[in-house]
C-alpha positions, 0 to 999 in steps of 0.5 A: 489643483495638483496639491488637492489631488495629491494629498487625498491620493497619498492618504489613500495609499497610507490607508491601504498600506495600513490595512494590508499591514493589519491583515498580514499581522493579524492573520492566524499563525500556522499551528498544525498540519491538517491531513485529509483522507477518504477511507473505507471505515465500513463496507467490504474494503474495511478489512483491508483498510483496517489491517493495512494502512490504518495501523501505520498512519495512526502509529506514525501520527502519534509518534510524530506528534509525541515529538512535537510535530514536523519542523517547517522552516517557513514557520520556524517551528514544529507543527503537529499533524491533525487527521480529518478522516471520512468514511467512503463506505468502500465506494469509489464514487463516494471516495472521489466526492470526499476527496474533492471536499477535502481539497476544496471545502476543508482545504486540508494541507495534505491528502493521504490515500484511499484504499485499493488499486481501483481507488488509486486510479480514480483518486490520482487524477483529482490530486494531480488536478489540484496539485496535491501530493498523493503518496499511496498505500494499499494498491498497485499501479501496473495500469497507472505506470504508463500515465505517471509522466502526466501525474507528477504529484503521484507517488506509489509506495507499494510493490505490485504485480510487475514491480516486481512480485510476479516475476520473482514468484515465476522465478521461484516456481521455475527454479523448483521445476513447476510446469503448470499454474491455475489462476483465480483472479478478482474481477476488478482492476487489481485482479485484472492487473495481476492476472495479466502480468502472470499471463506474461511472466509465467510462460516466459519461464516455461510455466503453462497456464492451464486455466484462468477464472475471473470471479466477482469480489463478493463470491461466496463459493469457489468449490466448483472452480477449485475442483476444476483446478484440481482436475488439471493437476496444476503445480501452482494455484494462484488466488489473486484476490482480496482477503475474503476470497483468499480465505474462502479458497483456502478453506474450500481447498482443504475441504475438497482435499485439493493440494497443489504444490504451491499456493499463492494468495493475496492480498490476505496471506500476508496478514496475521489474521490469515495465520490466526484463522488457519494456524498450522494449516498455513504451512507452505502457503505463499503470499506477497511480502516485504520483511519480517523481524529478521530482516534488519534491526530497524525492521524489528523495531518497527514491527515491535512498535506497530504491534505493541499491545496488539494481537499478531492478527494485526500484522501485515508483512507486505505493506506495513514496511513500505507505508511506514517508509513512504511517510518517513520519506514524506516527513523528511521531504517536508523538512528538506523543503522547509515549507508546506508548498506542495510543488516544492515538496514534490520536487524534493521527493522526486530528487532526493534519497532519504534513509528510512526503515528500508534503508536508502529510499527513493522514488524513480518515475513516481514508483518507490525504487525497486532497489529500496525493496527488501523482499517480494514473496513470503511463505508461512513456515513454522508460524513465521511469514518468511521472506523467500524471494526478492530477486537480485536487487542489492537490498533484498533480505531473504530470511528462509529458502522457498519450500516446494512442494508445500506440505499437504493440508491437514486431514480434517478431523472426523465429524462428531457423532 
């Protein structure tokens, strides 16, 4: 009786072992790393997406793949990167749905970021829920910083308002004797964060905020607000908004002859397209910055590579160095971990310092370390976006002194009769 039971049981075990072995040996080998993104390929955020992270990820992926891919010890070979990019049409709701689709339906190996501060805020909890690393690009994190302990898979690459642009800007103004500022901010999370930090940092240095206005992202006329700012005779005008509003504020300030001693706009001023629009009139206009070709040989090599065969309008002197450094760091973390396992790679990213285009680069509590920054504030001077302020951190590479007051706008040519 025992033999009758034992023999069928033994055969069943052999069959199961055979089936398991067949399953293992016939499973498809890993031949690529699939990276998914929800990006604003259309809509109002497309201008930023196309000018900021897009040139970096396209160039980075092309370069990595030209080298055969990323070596992953687990598979004992290099794996090229394949991008799967969906258009979220600049809509946050669409972005969140596409993010879950990439994770749950497409089962991508990695998630790369959406565009904008408000989208980081919405996307980070989703990535963390499914234990996907989210290394961000465009967007700050003032509001997210207190939440970082509960979002261990989130890594912020970009410098932002109190990390530590506005403190540096306030220092520059105070050193030059500025006493007053007028702020125009966009009515979204970006504008709220930057205006809030400015309201703290400027008064600390004796700079009185004489006016502050919140405007919708799609505003078409700022002339009334600019005339109000002009009446206050504020030393500094700060336009804390996305490029369309920054360009509008610049154009209309010229039209009404409003010449503050300092003009800060961003994001927008940091892009090459700003200079392409306004040319010599940009002289002395300030924005957020990280580096230029004079910062280091490595930075010159990066910019030459990013902008090869592209117009200067493609340049981004603030974000591009940070995004590139972030993904250099990500690649090295995968190679160090030797696997595509998100948790193991995340643990490496938390603990390690890797050399990137910035120099020694690390993340502290989910934020790219301040010590890794090579600058904070830039200013257009003779056609170059110079790094004029970076604080007292060891890696700061100021390339020119801050000019204050900035030159007046050129007098508009008289209309042709």
